[in-house]
ROMAR-550888 format. One line per field, with one value per residue (C-alpha): residue number from 1; chain; x, y, z. Coordinates in steps of 0.2 Angstrom, whole numbers. Last residue first. Layout:
N
seq [NUM | ...]
mol [A | ...]
c1 [X | ...]
c2 [Y | ...]
c3 [Z | ...]
//
This chain:
346
seq [346 | 345 | 344 | 343 | 342 | 341 | 340 | 339 | 338 | 337 | 336 | 335 | 334 | 333 | 332 | 331 | 330 | 329 | 328 | 327 | 326 | 325 | 324 | 323 | 322 | 321 | 320 | 319 | 318 | 317 | 316 | 315 | 314 | 313 | 312 | 311 | 310 | 309 | 308 | 307 | 306 | 305 | 304 | 303 | 302 | 301 | 300 | 299 | 298 | 297 | 296 | 295 | 294 | 293 | 292 | 291 | 290 | 289 | 288 | 287 | 286 | 285 | 284 | 283 | 282 | 281 | 280 | 279 | 278 | 277 | 276 | 275 | 274 | 273 | 272 | 271 | 270 | 269 | 268 | 267 | 266 | 265 | 264 | 263 | 262 | 261 | 260 | 259 | 258 | 257 | 256 | 255 | 254 | 253 | 252 | 251 | 250 | 249 | 248 | 247 | 246 | 245 | 244 | 243 | 242 | 241 | 240 | 239 | 238 | 237 | 236 | 235 | 234 | 233 | 232 | 231 | 230 | 229 | 228 | 227 | 226 | 225 | 224 | 223 | 222 | 221 | 220 | 219 | 218 | 217 | 216 | 215 | 214 | 213 | 212 | 211 | 210 | 209 | 208 | 207 | 206 | 205 | 204 | 203 | 202 | 201 | 200 | 199 | 198 | 197 | 196 | 195 | 194 | 193 | 192 | 191 | 190 | 189 | 188 | 187 | 186 | 185 | 184 | 183 | 182 | 181 | 180 | 179 | 178 | 177 | 176 | 175 | 174 | 173 | 172 | 171 | 170 | 169 | 168 | 167 | 166 | 165 | 164 | 163 | 162 | 161 | 160 | 159 | 158 | 157 | 156 | 155 | 154 | 153 | 152 | 151 | 150 | 149 | 148 | 147 | 146 | 145 | 144 | 143 | 142 | 141 | 140 | 139 | 138 | 137 | 136 | 135 | 134 | 133 | 132 | 131 | 130 | 129 | 128 | 127 | 126 | 125 | 124 | 123 | 122 | 121 | 120 | 119 | 118 | 117 | 116 | 115 | 114 | 113 | 112 | 111 | 110 | 109 | 108 | 107 | 106 | 105 | 104 | 103 | 102 | 101 | 100 | 99 | 98 | 97 | 96 | 95 | 94 | 93 | 92 | 91 | 90 | 89 | 88 | 87 | 86 | 85 | 84 | 83 | 82 | 81 | 80 | 79 | 78 | 77 | 76 | 75 | 74 | 73 | 72 | 71 | 70 | 69 | 68 | 67 | 66 | 65 | 64 | 63 | 62 | 61 | 60 | 59 | 58 | 57 | 56 | 55 | 54 | 53 | 52 | 51 | 50 | 49 | 48 | 47 | 46 | 45 | 44 | 43 | 42 | 41 | 40 | 39 | 38 | 37 | 36 | 35 | 34 | 33 | 32 | 31 | 30 | 29 | 28 | 27 | 26 | 25 | 24 | 23 | 22 | 21 | 20 | 19 | 18 | 17 | 16 | 15 | 14 | 13 | 12 | 11 | 10 | 9 | 8 | 7 | 6 | 5 | 4 | 3 | 2 | 1]
mol [A | A | A | A | A | A | A | A | A | A | A | A | A | A | A | A | A | A | A | A | A | A | A | A | A | A | A | A | A | A | A | A | A | A | A | A | A | A | A | A | A | A | A | A | A | A | A | A | A | A | A | A | A | A | A | A | A | A | A | A | A | A | A | A | A | A | A | A | A | A | A | A | A | A | A | A | A | A | A | A | A | A | A | A | A | A | A | A | A | A | A | A | A | A | A | A | A | A | A | A | A | A | A | A | A | A | A | A | A | A | A | A | A | A | A | A | A | A | A | A | A | A | A | A | A | A | A | A | A | A | A | A | A | A | A | A | A | A | A | A | A | A | A | A | A | A | A | A | A | A | A | A | A | A | A | A | A | A | A | A | A | A | A | A | A | A | A | A | A | A | A | A | A | A | A | A | A | A | A | A | A | A | A | A | A | A | A | A | A | A | A | A | A | A | A | A | A | A | A | A | A | A | A | A | A | A | A | A | A | A | A | A | A | A | A | A | A | A | A | A | A | A | A | A | A | A | A | A | A | A | A | A | A | A | A | A | A | A | A | A | A | A | A | A | A | A | A | A | A | A | A | A | A | A | A | A | A | A | A | A | A | A | A | A | A | A | A | A | A | A | A | A | A | A | A | A | A | A | A | A | A | A | A | A | A | A | A | A | A | A | A | A | A | A | A | A | A | A | A | A | A | A | A | A | A | A | A | A | A | A | A | A | A | A | A | A | A | A | A | A | A | A | A | A | A | A | A | A | A | A | A | A | A | A | A | A | A | A | A | A | A | A | A | A | A | A]
c1 [-41 | -58 | -66 | -51 | -52 | -70 | -67 | -53 | -65 | -78 | -65 | -59 | -77 | -80 | -63 | -67 | -83 | -75 | -62 | -74 | -86 | -72 | -69 | -87 | -89 | -73 | -77 | -93 | -84 | -70 | -82 | -93 | -100 | -99 | -83 | -71 | -61 | -69 | -84 | -80 | -67 | -58 | -58 | -51 | -36 | -33 | -32 | -21 | -9 | -7 | -1 | 12 | 22 | 28 | 36 | 42 | 52 | 63 | 65 | 70 | 83 | 90 | 91 | 100 | 113 | 116 | 119 | 106 | 112 | 120 | 122 | 106 | 99 | 91 | 78 | 78 | 61 | 54 | 58 | 61 | 62 | 50 | 54 | 46 | 62 | 68 | 52 | 54 | 73 | 69 | 55 | 66 | 80 | 67 | 58 | 40 | 40 | 52 | 38 | 32 | 35 | 35 | 43 | 40 | 26 | 14 | 2 | -7 | 3 | -4 | 6 | -5 | -3 | 16 | 16 | 3 | 15 | 25 | 11 | 12 | -4 | -10 | -24 | -34 | -33 | -41 | -32 | -33 | -28 | -31 | -35 | -35 | -22 | -21 | -3 | 6 | -6 | -13 | -11 | -21 | -20 | -35 | -31 | -43 | -48 | -40 | -27 | -14 | -3 | 16 | 21 | 11 | 3 | -8 | -25 | -35 | -52 | -58 | -66 | -78 | -89 | -107 | -113 | -104 | -113 | -130 | -124 | -120 | -114 | -103 | -96 | -92 | -82 | -71 | -71 | -54 | -44 | -28 | -31 | -48 | -41 | -28 | -41 | -53 | -38 | -34 | -52 | -61 | -67 | -70 | -64 | -76 | -69 | -54 | -49 | -30 | -21 | -10 | 2 | 8 | 12 | 12 | 21 | 16 | 5 | -11 | -26 | -37 | -42 | -61 | -58 | -46 | -58 | -72 | -62 | -59 | -78 | -81 | -66 | -74 | -90 | -82 | -72 | -89 | -97 | -91 | -108 | -110 | -104 | -116 | -130 | -126 | -127 | -144 | -150 | -144 | -152 | -169 | -167 | -164 | -180 | -182 | -191 | -208 | -213 | -224 | -210 | -203 | -187 | -173 | -159 | -150 | -166 | -172 | -155 | -156 | -174 | -169 | -180 | -185 | -167 | -160 | -170 | -166 | -148 | -148 | -155 | -142 | -128 | -122 | -104 | -110 | -102 | -102 | -121 | -124 | -115 | -125 | -141 | -134 | -133 | -150 | -158 | -147 | -154 | -172 | -183 | -192 | -210 | -222 | -234 | -251 | -248 | -240 | -224 | -214 | -198 | -182 | -169 | -153 | -138 | -134 | -143 | -130 | -116 | -126 | -132 | -114 | -111 | -128 | -122 | -109 | -104 | -104 | -122 | -126 | -109 | -113 | -131 | -124 | -112 | -125 | -117 | -129 | -135 | -139 | -149 | -159 | -164 | -169 | -180 | -188 | -192 | -200 | -212 | -207 | -214 | -228 | -238 | -253 | -243 | -240 | -223 | -220 | -219 | -202]
c2 [-48 | -57 | -41 | -38 | -56 | -54 | -39 | -47 | -62 | -50 | -41 | -57 | -62 | -46 | -46 | -64 | -57 | -43 | -55 | -68 | -54 | -47 | -65 | -67 | -49 | -50 | -67 | -60 | -47 | -60 | -73 | -87 | -91 | -107 | -102 | -112 | -106 | -114 | -110 | -102 | -115 | -112 | -93 | -96 | -106 | -91 | -79 | -91 | -93 | -74 | -77 | -89 | -75 | -70 | -87 | -89 | -73 | -81 | -97 | -87 | -77 | -94 | -100 | -84 | -86 | -104 | -99 | -102 | -113 | -105 | -118 | -110 | -97 | -100 | -87 | -76 | -74 | -56 | -46 | -30 | -14 | -1 | 17 | 18 | 18 | 3 | -7 | -3 | -8 | -25 | -28 | -24 | -35 | -49 | -58 | -60 | -79 | -80 | -78 | -62 | -50 | -31 | -22 | -3 | -3 | 12 | 4 | 18 | 16 | -2 | -12 | -23 | -14 | -15 | -33 | -38 | -44 | -54 | -67 | -72 | -70 | -87 | -89 | -74 | -59 | -51 | -39 | -36 | -23 | -21 | -39 | -41 | -52 | -41 | -39 | -43 | -33 | -44 | -39 | -50 | -58 | -69 | -78 | -85 | -101 | -117 | -125 | -139 | -147 | -150 | -138 | -124 | -125 | -113 | -113 | -97 | -90 | -75 | -85 | -95 | -105 | -108 | -93 | -98 | -115 | -106 | -94 | -108 | -101 | -89 | -103 | -114 | -99 | -98 | -81 | -72 | -65 | -74 | -86 | -90 | -93 | -105 | -114 | -116 | -123 | -136 | -142 | -136 | -145 | -134 | -136 | -129 | -114 | -112 | -98 | -99 | -91 | -75 | -68 | -52 | -48 | -31 | -22 | -18 | -3 | -7 | 2 | -8 | 5 | 6 | 21 | 10 | -4 | 8 | 13 | -5 | -8 | 6 | 0 | -18 | -10 | 1 | -15 | -24 | -9 | -13 | -6 | -22 | -34 | -26 | -27 | -45 | -49 | -41 | -51 | -67 | -63 | -59 | -76 | -85 | -79 | -64 | -68 | -61 | -58 | -70 | -77 | -60 | -55 | -45 | -53 | -61 | -66 | -75 | -84 | -90 | -96 | -107 | -114 | -99 | -92 | -110 | -112 | -95 | -98 | -115 | -109 | -95 | -107 | -108 | -108 | -105 | -88 | -83 | -86 | -78 | -62 | -63 | -63 | -48 | -39 | -44 | -37 | -21 | -18 | -18 | -28 | -19 | -15 | -28 | -23 | -16 | 0 | -10 | -21 | -13 | -5 | -15 | -5 | 1 | -1 | 16 | 11 | -2 | 11 | 23 | 7 | 0 | 10 | 5 | -12 | -7 | -24 | -28 | -32 | -43 | -52 | -56 | -61 | -73 | -83 | -96 | -104 | -117 | -106 | -93 | -106 | -110 | -92 | -92 | -107 | -99 | -83 | -93 | -103 | -122 | -133 | -146 | -141 | -136 | -121 | -111 | -103 | -87 | -70 | -62]
c3 [122 | 119 | 111 | 99 | 93 | 89 | 79 | 70 | 65 | 59 | 48 | 41 | 36 | 28 | 19 | 12 | 6 | -3 | -11 | -17 | -23 | -34 | -40 | -45 | -52 | -62 | -68 | -75 | -85 | -90 | -99 | -94 | -76 | -66 | -57 | -46 | -31 | -17 | -6 | 10 | 14 | -2 | 1 | 18 | 11 | -1 | 14 | 24 | 9 | 10 | 28 | 22 | 15 | 32 | 37 | 19 | 21 | 34 | 24 | 9 | 19 | 25 | 7 | 2 | 16 | 12 | -6 | -20 | -34 | -49 | -64 | -71 | -59 | -41 | -37 | -21 | -14 | -14 | 1 | -9 | 2 | -6 | -10 | -27 | -36 | -26 | -30 | -49 | -49 | -40 | -53 | -68 | -61 | -59 | -45 | -45 | -48 | -33 | -21 | -14 | 1 | -1 | 14 | 16 | 28 | 28 | 16 | 7 | -9 | -11 | -24 | -34 | -51 | -49 | -47 | -60 | -74 | -61 | -59 | -77 | -87 | -93 | -81 | -87 | -76 | -61 | -50 | -32 | -19 | 0 | 5 | 24 | 33 | 48 | 50 | 34 | 23 | 8 | -10 | -22 | -40 | -43 | -59 | -73 | -81 | -87 | -77 | -81 | -69 | -72 | -58 | -66 | -83 | -92 | -102 | -104 | -100 | -111 | -125 | -113 | -125 | -121 | -130 | -145 | -146 | -146 | -159 | -172 | -189 | -180 | -169 | -184 | -191 | -176 | -168 | -167 | -152 | -157 | -142 | -149 | -167 | -160 | -149 | -164 | -175 | -161 | -159 | -144 | -129 | -114 | -96 | -83 | -75 | -63 | -51 | -50 | -36 | -36 | -23 | -15 | 3 | 10 | 24 | 42 | 41 | 32 | 39 | 51 | 63 | 59 | 47 | 37 | 36 | 30 | 15 | 11 | 11 | -1 | -12 | -13 | -19 | -31 | -38 | -40 | -50 | -67 | -75 | -86 | -72 | -59 | -71 | -75 | -56 | -55 | -70 | -61 | -45 | -54 | -63 | -47 | -39 | -28 | -12 | -8 | 10 | 20 | 31 | 35 | 26 | 34 | 23 | 37 | 45 | 29 | 28 | 46 | 43 | 29 | 15 | 4 | 5 | 2 | -14 | -21 | -18 | -25 | -41 | -42 | -39 | -21 | -14 | 4 | 8 | -10 | -12 | 5 | -1 | -17 | -7 | 2 | -14 | -20 | -3 | -5 | -22 | -15 | -27 | -41 | -38 | -45 | -59 | -57 | -67 | -81 | -82 | -68 | -74 | -71 | -61 | -67 | -55 | -47 | -32 | -28 | -27 | -15 | -5 | -2 | 14 | 20 | 24 | 37 | 42 | 60 | 64 | 49 | 50 | 69 | 64 | 50 | 61 | 67 | 82 | 88 | 102 | 88 | 79 | 95 | 96 | 78 | 81 | 96 | 86 | 72 | 83 | 83 | 70 | 74 | 59 | 69 | 76 | 60 | 59 | 69 | 61 | 60]
//
């Protein structure tokens, strides 16, 4: 990377980057360990904008835009903030492979690229590509699976009761049809729900984490009103060589127990107290033992909060699937680098 101009009083670029390394910049490790080229065939299937005339600028490299989305997820940045930080920070420019004089995609270009991913539904393919790499790298799931869900909220919307009823029935209120600008600002896919007396509006990230490595192996995105248990079967990882399935009591039902048994799994779902039938001491002890294992999935959700929180600025299910899919993918990237560091220090 070219150095900065000496008269300004700044350090040369290479020296500044060495200082960043000493201060613990984690991006070089991520850059070195992640097999970025694995994603290229998928990214290249995203349609590219045609240059405007013979002298028009060539489309940006899709890998550059994808890595900008990774930075965005790592630091919980909006599109505008991402553009500014890439222009401002040497560490971001090095991660992206940009020289000081090279063109940087603006926030509109980043938004359009993410829209293309949403329309082509490519986020899950990107997640699957990295998941295949994890297996090849020796991180196949072998010790059982842990299933849980977490809310991913969006800005709350003010709607009249009649409007909300129509939206929940899949209808578009007449007032929105008459005002297209108002319609574009309403998320008709997000839903309200309550848990432990608290209200949530948005979506849910349902995940399957392997018990040993705490890597996400399956995920499903739904609106917030979908009950956790409805995604149990879809989340099961057939490649996990362990037979134990851990989950909290929300997943427990006669149907779920029968389904797990038929598929050859051993249910370690928390026992649930029934009306006038409290848990026995043995059941309470079993739940305590299971909680020790199930806590590992909470570590995954906690890491997502640290890397930027579980809040979306986007509108609609298609965009939520991209953002939540990237949330899960970037978590796996960070977790993989952590596991690799641990293997070196042992």
